[in-house]
DOMI-858116 format. One line per 4 residues: number of its first residue (from 1); their letters; for each residue x, y negated, z negated of N, C-alpha, C, O. Coordinates in steps of 0.1 Angstrom, whole numbers, plus 5000, padded with zeros to 4 digits. Example, Ala and Ser with C-alpha at 12.3 -4.5 7.8 and 13.67 -1.06 7.14 Angstrom:
1	as	5132:5057:4922:5123:5045:4922:5132:5033:4922:5142:5033:4915; 5128:5022:4929:5137:5011:4929:5129:5000:4921:5134:4989:4920
***
This chain:
1	meak	6257:5097:1033:6265:5103:1043:6261:5100:1057:6269:5097:1066; 6248:5100:1060:6242:5097:1073:6246:5083:1077:6249:5080:1089; 6246:5073:1067:6249:5059:1070:6264:5059:1075:6267:5051:1084; 6273:5066:1068:6287:5066:1072:6289:5071:1086:6297:5066:1094
5	ktif	6281:5082:1089:6282:5088:1103:6278:5078:1113:6284:5076:1124; 6267:5071:1110:6262:5061:1120:6272:5049:1122:6274:5045:1133; 6278:5045:1111:6288:5034:1112:6300:5039:1121:6305:5031:1129; 6304:5051:1118:6316:5057:1125:6313:5058:1140:6321:5054:1149
9	ilgi	6301:5063:1144:6297:5064:1158:6296:5051:1165:6301:5049:1176; 6290:5041:1158:6289:5027:1163:6303:5021:1166:6305:5015:1176; 6312:5024:1157:6326:5020:1158:6332:5025:1171:6339:5018:1178; 6330:5038:1173:6336:5045:1185:6330:5038:1198:6337:5036:1207
13	iiit	6317:5036:1198:6310:5030:1209:6316:5016:1212:6318:5013:1224; 6318:5008:1202:6323:4994:1203:6337:4994:1209:6340:4987:1218; 6346:5003:1203:6359:5004:1208:6360:5009:1222:6367:5003:1231; 6352:5019:1225:6351:5025:1239:6346:5014:1249:6352:5013:1260
17	sgcv	6336:5007:1245:6331:4996:1253:6341:4986:1256:6342:4981:1267; 6349:4982:1246:6359:4972:1248:6370:4977:1258:6374:4969:1266; 6373:4990:1257:6383:4995:1266:6378:4995:1280:6385:4992:1290; 6365:4999:1282:6359:4999:1295:6359:4985:1301:6362:4983:1313
21	deiq	6355:4975:1293:6355:4961:1297:6369:4957:1302:6370:4950:1312; 6379:4961:1294:6393:4957:1297:6397:4963:1310:6403:4956:1318; 6394:4976:1313:6397:4983:1325:6390:4976:1337:6397:4974:1347; 6377:4973:1335:6370:4966:1346:6376:4953:1349:6377:4949:1361
25	nnds	6380:4945:1339:6386:4932:1341:6399:4933:1348:6402:4925:1357; 6407:4943:1344:6420:4945:1351:6418:4949:1365:6425:4944:1374; 6408:4958:1368:6405:4962:1382:6401:4950:1390:6405:4948:1401; 6393:4941:1384:6388:4929:1391:6400:4920:1394:6400:4914:1405
29	qsqe	6409:4918:1385:6420:4909:1387:6430:4915:1398:6436:4907:1405; 6431:4928:1398:6441:4934:1408:6436:4934:1422:6444:4937:1431; 6423:4931:1424:6418:4931:1438:6420:4919:1446:6417:4919:1458; 6426:4909:1440:6428:4897:1447:6443:4893:1448:6450:4893:1438
33	mpnk	6448:4892:1461:6462:4889:1463:6464:4874:1459:6456:4866:1461; 6476:4871:1453:6479:4857:1450:6480:4849:1463:6483:4853:1474; 6476:4836:1462:6477:4827:1473:6491:4821:1474:6493:4810:1471; 6500:4830:1479:6514:4826:1481:6519:4832:1494:6513:4841:1499
37	glei	6530:4826:1499:6536:4831:1511:6549:4838:1507:6549:4848:1500; 6560:4833:1513:6574:4838:1510:6580:4828:1500:6582:4816:1504; 6583:4832:1488:6589:4823:1478:6604:4825:1477:6609:4837:1476; 6611:4814:1477:6626:4815:1474:6626:4812:1459:6626:4800:1454
41	eefs	6628:4822:1451:6627:4821:1437:6640:4816:1431:6641:4810:1420; 6651:4817:1438:6664:4812:1433:6673:4809:1445:6674:4817:1455; 6680:4798:1445:6691:4796:1454:6702:4789:1446:6701:4777:1443; 6712:4796:1442:6722:4791:1432:6736:4796:1435:6738:4804:1443
45	itdd	6746:4790:1428:6759:4794:1429:6766:4794:1415:6762:4787:1406; 6775:4803:1413:6781:4805:1400:6789:4793:1395:6791:4791:1383; 6794:4786:1405:6802:4774:1401:6801:4764:1412:6805:4767:1424; 6795:4752:1409:6793:4742:1420:6805:4732:1421:6803:4722:1428
49	elrp	6816:4735:1414:6828:4726:1415:6840:4736:1417:6843:4743:1408; 6846:4735:1429:6856:4744:1433:6869:4736:1435:6870:4726:1441; 6880:4743:1430:6894:4738:1433:6900:4746:1445:6894:4756:1448; 6911:4742:1450:6917:4749:1461:6918:4764:1459:6923:4768:1448
53	eqna	6914:4772:1469:6914:4786:1469:6905:4793:1458:6906:4805:1456; 6898:4785:1451:6888:4791:1441:6876:4795:1449:6872:4789:1459; 6870:4806:1444:6857:4811:1450:6846:4812:1440:6848:4813:1428; 6834:4813:1446:6822:4815:1437:6812:4823:1445:6813:4825:1457
57	lmta	6802:4829:1438:6792:4837:1444:6779:4830:1445:6774:4824:1435; 6773:4829:1457:6761:4822:1459:6750:4833:1461:6752:4843:1467; 6738:4830:1454:6727:4840:1454:6714:4833:1459:6711:4822:1455; 6707:4841:1467:6693:4837:1470:6684:4848:1467:6686:4860:1472
61	rfkn	6673:4846:1460:6663:4857:1456:6650:4853:1462:6645:4841:1461; 6644:4863:1468:6631:4861:1476:6620:4870:1470:6623:4881:1465; 6608:4865:1471:6596:4874:1467:6586:4871:1478:6582:4860:1480; 6581:4882:1484:6571:4881:1495:6557:4885:1491:6555:4895:1485
65	yhtd	6548:4876:1495:6534:4878:1492:6526:4880:1505:6514:4882:1505; 6533:4879:1517:6526:4882:1530:6524:4897:1532:6533:4905:1529; 6513:4901:1537:6511:4915:1540:6519:4919:1552:6523:4930:1554; 6521:4909:1561:6530:4911:1573:6539:4899:1575:6534:4888:1576
69	idiq	6552:4901:1575:6561:4890:1577:6572:4895:1586:6577:4907:1585; 6577:4886:1595:6588:4889:1604:6599:4879:1602:6598:4867:1607; 6610:4882:1594:6620:4873:1592:6630:4873:1603:6636:4883:1606; 6631:4861:1610:6639:4861:1622:6653:4855:1619:6663:4859:1626
73	tlev	6654:4846:1610:6667:4840:1606:6669:4839:1591:6659:4835:1584; 6680:4844:1586:6683:4842:1572:6698:4839:1571:6706:4848:1571; 6702:4826:1571:6716:4822:1572:6719:4811:1563:6710:4803:1559; 6732:4810:1559:6737:4798:1552:6745:4790:1561:6755:4795:1567
77	fneg	6742:4777:1563:6749:4768:1571:6759:4759:1563:6754:4753:1554; 6771:4760:1566:6781:4751:1559:6781:4738:1567:6788:4737:1577; 6775:4728:1561:6774:4715:1568:6787:4707:1566:6789:4696:1573; 6795:4711:1557:6808:4704:1555:6818:4710:1564:6815:4718:1573
81	ahln	6831:4706:1562:6842:4711:1571:6852:4720:1564:6861:4725:1571; 6850:4722:1551:6861:4728:1544:6857:4742:1537:6866:4750:1536; 6845:4744:1534:6842:4757:1527:6841:4769:1536:6837:4767:1548; 6846:4780:1531:6845:4793:1539:6833:4801:1532:6834:4803:1520
85	vdke	6823:4805:1540:6812:4812:1535:6811:4825:1542:6810:4826:1554; 6811:4836:1534:6810:4850:1540:6798:4857:1533:6797:4857:1521; 6789:4862:1541:6778:4869:1536:6781:4883:1531:6788:4891:1538; 6777:4886:1519:6780:4899:1513:6769:4909:1517:6772:4921:1519
89	gcnp	6757:4904:1518:6746:4913:1522:6733:4911:1514:6733:4903:1505; 6723:4918:1518:6710:4917:1511:6705:4930:1506:6708:4941:1512; 6699:4930:1494:6695:4943:1488:6680:4941:1482:6679:4932:1474; 6670:4948:1487:6671:4958:1498:6673:4950:1511:6675:4938:1512
93	side	6672:4958:1523:6674:4951:1536:6662:4942:1539:6651:4943:1533; 6664:4933:1548:6653:4924:1552:6640:4931:1557:6629:4927:1554; 6642:4943:1563:6630:4950:1568:6621:4954:1557:6609:4956:1559; 6627:4956:1545:6619:4961:1534:6612:4950:1526:6605:4953:1516
97	lsga	6614:4938:1530:6607:4927:1524:6593:4925:1528:6585:4917:1522; 6589:4932:1539:6575:4931:1544:6565:4940:1536:6570:4948:1528; 6552:4938:1539:6543:4948:1534:6538:4945:1520:6535:4955:1513; 6536:4933:1516:6530:4930:1503:6516:4935:1502:6508:4935:1512
101	redl	6512:4940:1491:6498:4944:1489:6495:4943:1474:6503:4939:1466; 6482:4946:1470:6478:4944:1456:6488:4950:1446:6491:4962:1447; 6493:4941:1437:6502:4946:1427:6516:4950:1432:6524:4956:1424; 6519:4948:1445:6532:4951:1450:6537:4940:1459:6532:4938:1470
105	ypem	6547:4933:1454:6552:4921:1461:6567:4923:1462:6575:4921:1453; 6572:4927:1474:6586:4930:1476:6595:4919:1473:6592:4907:1475; 6607:4922:1467:6617:4913:1463:6630:4916:1470:6633:4928:1473; 6638:4906:1473:6651:4909:1479:6661:4898:1474:6658:4887:1471
109	ectw	6674:4903:1472:6685:4894:1468:6696:4894:1478:6701:4905:1482; 6700:4882:1482:6711:4881:1492:6723:4873:1485:6720:4864:1477; 6735:4877:1488:6747:4870:1482:6757:4867:1493:6758:4873:1503; 6764:4856:1490:6775:4851:1498:6787:4847:1489:6785:4843:1478
113	tvea	6799:4849:1495:6811:4844:1488:6815:4831:1494:6816:4829:1506; 6816:4821:1485:6820:4807:1489:6834:4805:1484:6837:4806:1472; 6843:4801:1493:6857:4799:1490:6862:4785:1494:6859:4781:1505; 6869:4778:1485:6875:4766:1489:6888:4768:1496:6895:4778:1494
117	peee	6892:4759:1505:6905:4762:1513:6917:4759:1505:6916:4756:1493; 6928:4761:1511:6941:4759:1504:6943:4744:1501:6936:4735:1507; 6952:4741:1493:6954:4727:1488:6958:4718:1500:6954:4706:1500; 6966:4723:1509:6970:4715:1521:6958:4709:1529:6958:4698:1533
121	alrg	6947:4718:1530:6936:4713:1538:6928:4703:1531:6919:4696:1537; 6930:4701:1518:6922:4691:1510:6930:4678:1507:6926:4670:1499; 6941:4676:1514:6949:4664:1511:6941:4652:1516:6934:4653:1526; 6943:4641:1509:6937:4629:1514:6925:4625:1505:6920:4614:1507
125	fser	6921:4633:1496:6910:4630:1487:6911:4637:1474:6917:4648:1474; 6906:4632:1464:6906:4639:1451:6894:4646:1448:6894:4656:1440; 6883:4642:1454:6870:4649:1452:6861:4646:1464:6860:4636:1469; 6854:4657:1468:6846:4656:1480:6833:4665:1479:6834:4676:1474
129	repl	6822:4660:1483:6810:4668:1483:6808:4676:1496:6809:4670:1507; 6805:4688:1495:6803:4697:1506:6789:4703:1505:6786:4711:1496; 6779:4700:1514:6766:4706:1513:6765:4719:1520:6771:4722:1530; 6757:4728:1514:6754:4741:1520:6739:4742:1521:6731:4738:1512
133	klrv	6734:4747:1533:6720:4748:1535:6716:4763:1538:6722:4769:1547; 6706:4768:1531:6700:4781:1534:6689:4779:1544:6680:4770:1542; 6689:4786:1555:6678:4785:1565:6671:4798:1566:6677:4809:1569; 6658:4798:1564:6650:4810:1565:6639:4807:1575:6631:4799:1573
137	eyeg	6638:4815:1586:6628:4814:1596:6620:4827:1596:6626:4838:1597; 6607:4826:1596:6599:4838:1596:6585:4835:1602:6580:4824:1602; 6579:4846:1606:6565:4845:1611:6556:4851:1601:6558:4863:1597; 6545:4844:1598:6536:4850:1588:6522:4846:1592:6519:4841:1603
141	sien	6512:4848:1583:6498:4845:1586:6491:4842:1573:6495:4846:1562; 6479:4836:1575:6470:4833:1563:6456:4836:1567:6452:4832:1578; 6449:4843:1559:6434:4846:1561:6427:4844:1548:6432:4848:1538; 6415:4839:1549:6407:4838:1537:6404:4852:1531:6400:4861:1538
145	qepl	6407:4854:1518:6404:4866:1511:6389:4868:1508:6383:4879:1510; 6383:4857:1505:6368:4857:1503:6362:4851:1516:6367:4842:1521; 6351:4857:1520:6345:4852:1533:6337:4838:1531:6333:4835:1520; 6336:4831:1542:6326:4820:1542:6313:4826:1547:6312:4831:1558
149	qvef	6303:4825:1538:6290:4832:1541:6280:4822:1547:6278:4812:1541; 6275:4826:1558:6264:4818:1565:6253:4827:1568:6255:4839:1569; 6241:4821:1571:6230:4829:1574:6223:4824:1587:6222:4812:1588; 6219:4833:1596:6212:4829:1608:6197:4831:1606:6193:4842:1602
153	rdvg	6189:4821:1609:6174:4823:1608:6167:4816:1620:6173:4807:1626; 6155:4820:1622:6146:4812:1631:6144:4798:1626:6143:4796:1614; 6143:4789:1635:6141:4775:1631:6129:4773:1622:6129:4765:1613; 6118:4781:1625:6106:4779:1617:6107:4784:1603:6099:4781:1595
157	dieh	6118:4792:1600:6120:4798:1587:6129:4790:1578:6132:4793:1567; 6134:4778:1584:6144:4770:1577:6137:4758:1571:6131:4750:1578; 6137:4757:1557:6131:4746:1550:6142:4735:1549:6139:4723:1550; 6154:4738:1546:6165:4729:1544:6178:4736:1547:6179:4748:1545
161	tste	6189:4728:1550:6202:4734:1552:6212:4727:1542:6209:4717:1536; 6223:4734:1540:6233:4729:1531:6247:4731:1538:6248:4740:1546; 6256:4724:1533:6270:4725:1539:6277:4736:1531:6279:4736:1519; 6282:4746:1538:6290:4757:1532:6304:4755:1536:6308:4753:1548
165	slsf	6313:4755:1526:6327:4752:1529:6336:4761:1521:6332:4766:1511; 6348:4763:1526:6358:4772:1520:6372:4767:1523:6375:4764:1534; 6379:4765:1512:6393:4760:1513:6402:4771:1507:6399:4776:1496; 6414:4774:1513:6423:4783:1508:6437:4779:1512:6439:4773:1523
169	snde	6447:4784:1505:6461:4780:1507:6470:4792:1503:6467:4800:1494; 6482:4792:1509:6492:4802:1504:6505:4795:1501:6516:4801:1501; 6505:4782:1498:6516:4773:1495:6525:4771:1507:6536:4766:1505; 6520:4775:1518:6527:4772:1531:6517:4764:1540:6521:4754:1546
173	lsvd	6505:4770:1541:6495:4763:1549:6482:4762:1540:6480:4770:1531; 6474:4751:1543:6461:4750:1537:6451:4751:1548:6453:4745:1559; 6439:4757:1546:6429:4759:1556:6416:4755:1551:6412:4758:1539; 6408:4749:1559:6394:4745:1555:6384:4751:1566:6387:4750:1578
177	miae	6373:4756:1561:6362:4761:1570:6349:4754:1565:6346:4755:1553; 6342:4748:1574:6330:4740:1571:6319:4743:1581:6321:4742:1593; 6307:4747:1576:6296:4750:1585:6283:4747:1577:6282:4747:1565; 6272:4744:1585:6259:4742:1580:6252:4756:1579:6254:4764:1588
181	spit	6244:4759:1568:6237:4771:1567:6224:4769:1560:6223:4760:1551; 6213:4776:1564:6212:4785:1575:6215:4779:1589:6214:4767:1591; 6218:4788:1598:6221:4784:1612:6209:4789:1620:6205:4800:1619; 6204:4780:1629:6193:4783:1637:6198:4792:1649:6210:4792:1652
185	hsgn	6188:4799:1655:6192:4807:1667:6194:4799:1679:6197:4804:1690; 6193:4786:1678:6197:4777:1689:6212:4774:1688:6218:4768:1697; 6219:4780:1678:6233:4778:1676:6237:4767:1668:6229:4758:1665; 6249:4767:1663:6255:4757:1655:6270:4757:1656:6275:4766:1663
189	siel	6277:4748:1649:6291:4748:1650:6298:4750:1636:6292:4749:1626; 6311:4753:1637:6319:4754:1625:6332:4746:1627:6338:4746:1638; 6336:4738:1617:6348:4730:1617:6359:4738:1610:6357:4743:1599; 6371:4738:1617:6382:4745:1612:6394:4735:1611:6397:4728:1621
193	kvdd	6401:4735:1600:6413:4727:1598:6424:4735:1593:6423:4743:1584; 6436:4732:1598:6449:4738:1593:6459:4727:1590:6461:4718:1599; 6466:4728:1579:6476:4718:1576:6487:4724:1568:6486:4733:1561; 6499:4718:1570:6511:4722:1563:6510:4718:1549:6507:4707:1546
197	agpg	6513:4727:1539:6510:4724:1525:6522:4729:1517:6521:4729:1504; 6534:4732:1523:6544:4737:1515:6557:4729:1516:6558:4719:1521; 6568:4735:1510:6581:4728:1509:6589:4729:1523:6599:4723:1524; 6584:4738:1532:6590:4739:1545:6583:4732:1556:6576:4722:1553
201	rveg	6584:4737:1568:6577:4731:1579:6573:4742:1589:6579:4753:1590; 6562:4739:1597:6558:4748:1607:6566:4745:1620:6568:4734:1623; 6570:4756:1627:6577:4755:1639:6569:4760:1650:6565:4772:1650; 6566:4752:1661:6558:4757:1672:6543:4756:1669:6539:4749:1660
205	dysf	6536:4763:1678:6521:4762:1677:6515:4773:1668:6522:4783:1665; 6503:4771:1665:6495:4781:1657:6488:4791:1667:6486:4787:1679; 6485:4803:1663:6476:4812:1670:6466:4817:1660:6468:4818:1648; 6453:4820:1665:6442:4823:1657:6435:4836:1660:6435:4840:1671
209	eytp	6428:4841:1650:6419:4852:1651:6406:4849:1643:6407:4842:1633; 6395:4854:1648:6382:4851:1642:6374:4865:1640:6374:4873:1649; 6369:4866:1628:6361:4878:1625:6348:4874:1618:6348:4865:1610; 6337:4881:1622:6335:4892:1631:6335:4888:1646:6331:4876:1649
213	egvf	6338:4897:1655:6337:4894:1669:6323:4891:1673:6314:4898:1668; 6321:4882:1682:6308:4879:1687:6301:4868:1680:6291:4863:1685; 6305:4865:1668:6299:4854:1661:6305:4840:1665:6298:4830:1666; 6319:4840:1666:6325:4828:1670:6325:4827:1686:6328:4836:1693
217	edcd	6322:4815:1691:6323:4812:1705:6330:4799:1708:6331:4790:1700; 6337:4799:1719:6344:4787:1724:6354:4782:1714:6356:4771:1711; 6361:4792:1707:6371:4789:1697:6385:4791:1704:6388:4800:1712; 6395:4782:1700:6408:4782:1705:6416:4795:1701:6415:4799:1689
221	dege	6423:4801:1710:6432:4812:1706:6446:4806:1701:6452:4812:1693; 6449:4794:1705:6461:4787:1701:6458:4773:1697:6449:4767:1702; 6467:4767:1689:6465:4753:1685:6479:4746:1684:6488:4751:1678; 6479:4734:1690:6492:4726:1689:6491:4717:1677:6481:4710:1675
225	qvid	6502:4716:1670:6502:4706:1659:6501:4692:1664:6506:4689:1674; 6493:4684:1656:6491:4670:1660:6500:4661:1652:6510:4656:1658; 6497:4659:1640:6505:4650:1631:6508:4658:1618:6499:4663:1612; 6521:4659:1614:6524:4665:1602:6519:4679:1601:6514:4684:1591
229	sews	6520:4687:1612:6516:4701:1613:6501:4703:1612:6496:4714:1611; 6493:4692:1613:6478:4694:1612:6472:4698:1625:6476:4694:1636; 6461:4706:1624:6453:4710:1635:6439:4711:1631:6436:4715:1620; 6430:4707:1640:6416:4709:1637:6408:4710:1649:6412:4706:1660
233	tvct	6396:4717:1648:6387:4719:1660:6373:4722:1655:6371:4724:1643; 6364:4721:1664:6350:4724:1661:6346:4734:1672:6347:4731:1684; 6342:4746:1668:6337:4756:1678:6324:4761:1674:6318:4758:1663; 6318:4769:1683:6304:4773:1682:6302:4786:1675:6310:4795:1677
237	lsae	6291:4787:1667:6287:4800:1662:6276:4805:1670:6266:4798:1673; 6277:4818:1674:6268:4823:1684:6253:4823:1680:6250:4826:1669; 6244:4819:1689:6230:4819:1687:6224:4833:1687:6213:4835:1683; 6232:4842:1692:6227:4856:1692:6229:4864:1679:6224:4875:1678
241	ssga	6236:4858:1670:6238:4864:1657:6226:4864:1649:6217:4856:1651; 6225:4872:1639:6213:4873:1630:6217:4877:1616:6228:4883:1613; 6208:4873:1606:6211:4877:1592:6223:4870:1586:6228:4860:1592; 6227:4875:1575:6239:4870:1568:6252:4875:1575:6253:4886:1578
245	qnlf	6261:4866:1576:6274:4869:1582:6285:4864:1573:6285:4853:1568; 6296:4872:1572:6308:4869:1564:6319:4865:1574:6323:4873:1582; 6323:4853:1574:6332:4847:1584:6347:4847:1578:6349:4843:1567; 6356:4852:1587:6370:4852:1583:6378:4845:1595:6375:4847:1606
249	ftth	6388:4838:1590:6396:4830:1600:6411:4832:1597:6415:4830:1585; 6419:4837:1606:6433:4840:1605:6441:4831:1613:6439:4829:1625; 6452:4825:1607:6461:4816:1614:6475:4823:1613:6480:4826:1602; 6481:4824:1625:6495:4830:1626:6504:4818:1629:6500:4809:1636
253	ykyi	6516:4818:1623:6525:4807:1624:6539:4811:1621:6542:4821:1615; 6549:4802:1626:6563:4803:1622:6566:4793:1612:6563:4781:1614; 6573:4797:1602:6576:4787:1591:6591:4787:1588:6598:4798:1589; 6596:4775:1584:6611:4774:1581:6612:4767:1568:6606:4757:1565
257	kepn	6621:4773:1560:6625:4767:1547:6640:4765:1547:6647:4774:1551; 6644:4753:1542:6658:4750:1542:6663:4743:1529:6665:4731:1529; 6664:4750:1518:6669:4744:1505:6684:4742:1506:6691:4748:1514; 6689:4732:1499:6703:4728:1499:6709:4730:1485:6703:4730:1475
261	ldit	6723:4732:1486:6731:4732:1474:6743:4722:1477:6748:4722:1488; 6747:4715:1468:6758:4706:1469:6770:4712:1461:6769:4714:1449; 6781:4714:1468:6793:4719:1462:6804:4707:1461:6805:4700:1471; 6810:4706:1450:6821:4696:1449:6834:4702:1450:6838:4710:1442
265	lvnr	6842:4698:1460:6856:4702:1461:6865:4692:1453:6865:4680:1455; 6873:4698:1444:6881:4689:1436:6896:4692:1439:6900:4703:1439; 6903:4681:1443:6917:4682:1446:6926:4673:1437:6932:4664:1442; 6925:4676:1425:6933:4668:1415:6937:4677:1404:6930:4686:1400
269	r	6949:4674:1398:6954:4682:1387:6950:4677:1374:6953:4682:1364
***
């Protein structure tokens, strides 16, 4: 009987331990935001071949992973001369697409009615391609979730140094941080690189923030794109700093995405 009790108790301990491990693993996974920006999950139309006066419903679905985003433009441009495009609206509103946080990534769906013109307007051809372009302009930012860790020491306490580097991306920008550690109290430098890494493009210049205050010196507040949206600089880490420091680098930018749809107008019986 005692043996059965022991086996039963051990079974409870094993099962409970498994549950605790699972909870801890889930907590660990939920603490890190996905490395993503604003995703256009769908840009589609119910019928991509339209006859005179026929209409279709066009849909764009978005999912936001930015903690802070400012959407300035969300429009469909009719690059052809014949289609009529009317916006039905977005659900929820654009303002509610901001504010992503752990395990909560806002989604939004926008719809437009696309209508082919009357037969008279389509005379002269039997079939014609009409492109539609979705244009989304927004301001976002990227910051390393994990810090770049460096240590400041007196030169006499340093036996050797190593290169500490950190790379991170949100599918819009990629960022590199590179520094030597330990860092002497005579000061050292850190190399920072920003590059376009997504399906859209950066519009205008970058602006930057550095944390903690007092560790970064002679660092640019703004950066102009050089080639293909790339920017890089070398700035100083303060000689007045001491001990281990966790470095964070934030880049603010404006981003534009412009996916296309091709609609075929058919004017034949």
